[in-house]
N, C-alpha and C positions, 0 to 999 in steps of 0.2 A: 636632521635635516628641515632647514626653510623651506616651504614651497611657495612659489611665488604665479600667479598669470597673469600677464604684461597684454594690454587690447589695445589693438586699434582702431576704432569705434567706425558707425556707420557714417557715411555722408547724404547729407539733406541737402538737396540744391535744385537751382533749375536747368542745369545742367554739369556733370561733371565725365573726365575722363583719366581712364592712367595714364599720364603723362609724365611714365618716371617717379608715382609717386610708392615711396616706401617711406617708413614710419623711422628715420634715420636714428633721433635720439631716443625714441623706447628701445630701440634694437643694442645703442650704446649702453642703456641702463641695463637690459637683460645682460649683456655684455658683464658688466662690471658685477651685477646679483650672482654671477654663474662663477665668477672671478673669485667671490667671496665665500663663494660654499654652498649657494642656494642651487634649491631644483627649480629651473627656469620653465615654463610654457609660455608660449604662447597662441592669442586669438586674433588674427588681423581678418576683422569681418569685410574687409577690401582687397582680400588677395586674389586675383581673379584665376589663381591655381589652385584655390582650395579644395581639398577633398570631399570637403561635403556639397558642393558644390554640383548640382544635377546634370550640367554642361557648361563646357567654359567660352568664352567668349574668343573669338578669330585674336591672333596675336600680329602687329606688322610685323613689318622687316629690321625694326628698331626695335620690337619687344615692347610695344604699347599694346593697347586696346582698348574697348569699352568696357565697362562695369555690368554689371548683372543689375538691370534697376526695378523698381517697382512702382508706384505713382503711390500718391499720399497723397493726403488732404491739406490746398495749402495752408500756411498759416495765417490767419487775420489781417495780420497786419499788413502783407504783402498778398493781399485778396485782390489788389488793381492788377498784380502783373498776369495776365491771360497768360500765361505757359503754364504748362503739366510740371507739377514738383515730383520729385521724388526720391527715394530711399536706394540709396546705390551700396552696393554690395550683395553680399550673403543675404540669401529672404531670411524674411524674420519668422516665417511659418518656420523654416528647417531648425534655424537657433532655436527656438522656442521646442522643437524636439527633441534636439540632441543637447538641451543643458546640464541634462543628467551623468551627461558625457564626458563632460570639460571637469578635470581634476581638483581634489580637493585643493585648499590654500589657506595661507596663512596673511596675503591682501591681495588686492586687486589692483593693478596699477595700468590706468587707464590715461592715455595723449590725448592730446587734441591738436589741431589746426588750426583752419581761417575762423576769426571768433562766428563769422556769420553760419557756421556748421555748427552751432552749441545741441542746436534739438537733437541732432544725429547724438551727438555727445549723451544727452541726458536719457531718449531712448534707450540707445546701448547701457547704461548704468541703468538703467532701469530696470530692463532685463535682467540683471547680471544683480541686482540684489535679489529676485526672485531663488537663486543657483546658492546664491553666499550672504543665507544668515548672519548675521551678527559679524563677517568678515568687512574689514577697514577696505573703502575703496578709495584708492589714491587718484588723483586727477592732476597731472601737470600738461605742457604743451605748449602753444602760443598763447590757444587763448585762455588758457591759464594765467599766464605770464600778462599778456596783455591789457586782460581786463578779469583781474581775479573776485571782486567783491561782485559781479554780474557772475561766476562760474559759482562761487559760494552759494547764491541764493538761487539759482539756476539749474545748477548740475545735478543734482540729487547724493553728487559726492561726499561723501564724510569729510575728507581731508580734500585742503586744495592746495598747492604748490606752487611756487611762482617763482619761473628762471629755470637753467639749465642744468646739468649736473654740475656741476662746481657750486653753485648756487643752493642749492636743496639737499647735496651730496650729507653736510651734518642731520637735518629732519630727516631726511629719506634712512639712513642708518637708525636711528632710533626709533621710528615705525616698524620698521621692517627687522630689527635687532641684528646688525650684519655691519660690520665693518668692511667698507670699499675701497679697494687699492688707491691708491690718487693717481695712478698713470691714466690716460684715455685709454678705453676700452675697447675691443677690436667688437663691432657688430654683431650679434649672435645671429647672424646669416642662415647659420644649418637648423633655425629653429622653422624655417620654410621647408616644404617637400619640393617644390619647385621653386623655382629662380630665373623669371624670362631677361632677369639684367638687375645690376645693385646699384646702389649709389655710394658715394663716398662727398668730403670734402678735402681739401687742405689748405683751409684759411676760416677764421669766423669772424663775423661782423664784417662791415663796411668801413674806410677813410670817408666815405662821401656822406653826406646828412640832407638828403634829394628830403623833400617836404612832404610828401607824400607817402613815402616809406620809414616805415618800424623796424627794421633792421636793428637800428643803435638803439631801441629800448631794450631789445632782448638779447644783445650783444653788445656791449657801447665800447668795445676798443676793436678794432684789427689786427687779430691775431693768425699772423701765420703759422703752421703748421711743420714742424721739422722737416727736414727732407728723408732722413731715413723712416721715421714714423710715418709720412705719407705713402713710402714706396714700400712699408711693410702690407700696410693695409689694403694696398691694389694688391701686390701679390698674394696676399691671404686671399681676397677676392679670386683669384683666378686661380690658385688654388684648389678651389673649391667647385671649378668647372663651366664658371660665371664668367661670359667673355665680356658683352659689353655693360659699363658703367655709366653713368651719369655724374657731374661733376654737381650741389648744390650749394656750391662759395656764392657771393651776394659780389666779390671781388677779386677772382680766380687770381685774371692776371697783372692784380699788383702782388703776389707772393711776390717777394724779392729774388727769387731762386728758380722759379716758374722755368724758365730755361733749362736748367740741371735737371729737371726734373720730368720735362718733355724728354731730354737726351736720354734720361733711366729705363723710360717706357715703349723707347722704340725697340720693336724687337720683340715684345710680347705676344704679340699679334692679339692684342684690346680692343675695343672697339664704342670711342668717348663721345659724348654729349654734352651739351650745354644748356638743359632747359633754362637756367639764369641767364636773362640778359646779359655778352660779354660788353664789355667798357673799347668800346674803340680807340679811343687815344691810345691803348694800349698795346693794339695789333700793330708788330714788325713786320718785316720783311722775314727775319731770321727766326720771330715766332709763328709767322704762317706756315712757313717752313719744317718748323718742327712738330706744329700741329698737325699736318698732312703726313708725317713721316708714324708720328706716332700714334695715331690710325681714327683722329675725329671724324665721324661721320656725319652729324648736325653741330653747326654751329647758329646759335639764336643771338640776334644783334643788338644790341639798345640802341636805336634811334628813335624814338621815344616825339620828337615834335623837328617842326622846322624854326617853329613860331619864337623869335627872340626874344620879346619878352616873357613869354614863360619859361625859355630855357632860365634866363635871370633870375624868376622868382622860384623857380622847382629846385633849384642848383648848379644849374648848367653845366655839367657833368660832361654834356656829348655835344656837337658842332654837325652841321652838315658837311662843313670840310673835311672833317675828321671819319666821318662815317664814309664820304666817297674814296678817300685815301685808305682808308680798311678793307673796301670791299676791292680795290684795285689788287692790293700786297696780297688779298685772298685767292682773288683770281690765278692768278699771277705763279700761287703756290701749288696749282691744282685743283684746289675748288670751287663748282658749280653749283651743281642743284641743291648743298648742302647748304647754304645761306638763306639763314631767312633771316625779320627783322622786325621787333615791336615797335608799334605804334599807338601812343597812346590815344585815348578818347574819351571825354566825358568829365576830362577837369576843370573845377570849378573856374568861369574865363574863359574858357577853350573855344574855339568856334569850327562852324566845321570845314569852313575853305584854309584852314591852320591845318587840319589833320588830309585832305583832299591833299594840298599841297608835298606834306608827308609821305602818305602814299606812294602821289608822284615818284618823288625821290627816289624812294626803291624798287618800284618798277623801271625805272628809268635807268637803275643800275642792276635791274636783271636781280634781283634779290625779290623774295616771294614776303611779303608784309601779312603782319596777321596786328589784327586791331585788338590792342590790349584794355579790355575795358575796365575805368576806374573804379576802384570802390574806398571807399574813406575809413584809413584802417584808424580807429579809435589811438588817439596819442601822438597824432603827427600832428602838422601845422595845416595841411591839406583839409583833415576831419574839421578844424575849427573854420576854414570857410567855407564849411561845404554847409554848413547853416543847423546840421545836428544836433540838437543837445547832448551835452554829453551822457545823460542817462537813456539815452536812445535804443531802442531794441538792436542789438548787431544784427538782425537779418534788415533791418534798412539801410545798413551797408553793404550786400552783396550787388555784386557788380550788376546782375542783370538785374536787381530791382529798380540799383540807381540808374541804367542807360533806359528802363522804360518807363523813364520819367516823362511828362507832357512832349514839351517842343525839342528834349534831348532825345525821345524815343525817335521819332520821325528822322533826325540827323541820324543817327544811330541805321535804321532800316534805308536809311540814299546811300550811307556810305558803305555799310554791307554789299548793295545792288551793284555801287561803283568798281568794288572790288572784285568782287565776282566775275562782273564782264569786263576788265582789264586783265586779270589775272593769267587766263591762258595765253593771251596774245603777248604777254609782256614780259612772260618767266619761264 
């Protein structure tokens, strides 16, 4: 029997928080490998409930919390960012001590997320090489898909696979010597010793082509998941005793059978969250009522900007009127403190005044706004507008590093102060 180790690596960043972060793609691959007859093991270095942790951080009412963190040296290229740079996840000293306890493996599969987290990926793989001499270490995920050549040169992985499970299936089968089933596998959630929440999707991709988003580079089509398959996955999570579920969809409300899905989950006693911004144009009175009955506890809305020029340039998927209307119907359905709004900051050509007006719109609607700091994602139009070279170090696209530049940094600090001053009295 093939034995495989799947790894979710450390995060290196100026800030990180467990905002319902789980490696869903890696867990689906784990499920597919197990269905194919493999013995599968998981090493999630940012699992806040990992049994090797000496103590666990506090978990909030929605299942989120702070990662354990250790300060590390800032990479030279972001030395001008005067903030602490940290390794988030299992302490390195503990992993070094426990390496010998990791199971032997025929191959090691490592996932990746943000492109600017690549130094955490590299450090993880460097440690794994100490334990797995001569064993292929295979890297996949978002970083590997958006910047495959950079990953091949900088990650220390033996093999870099670009794309999702459907795209890498044939090559992965050859690398691990297994035949994977065609069906979308159930994520291997039971590889965790404890779960405060799980995550899922009812669709892949997005029908929009916003200039700052790389969703279409990861999945070029919008593909709704069949209702029965989506319900089966939600029930499978519930059967594990997990009650909190976060949806990872980029465009969940565009699922043609969304209302039916909501009707099917009413009465399951589950708690739902939407960390990715919801498209406010798709929120109707009926949907708002169904989502309330289904158990949605937090709704994060895409407000982004009230600047008409920027809306037209970036994709025009939202409007102030649509946001105001969505908030009204959500409040009519009984939502209140659960409502949040993402407000973009740091887009090329964006003014501080327009960000302030956008914050004011959310505050006047008694919705809690959050500054969503822009990050130039490789392969997007906004990356080209950013002025960064195609071969720029991904660390320069880190949202904290980007927003700490010159006048942008001063504007960022003023807006954060403005938001802090107005939040308590307005929401």
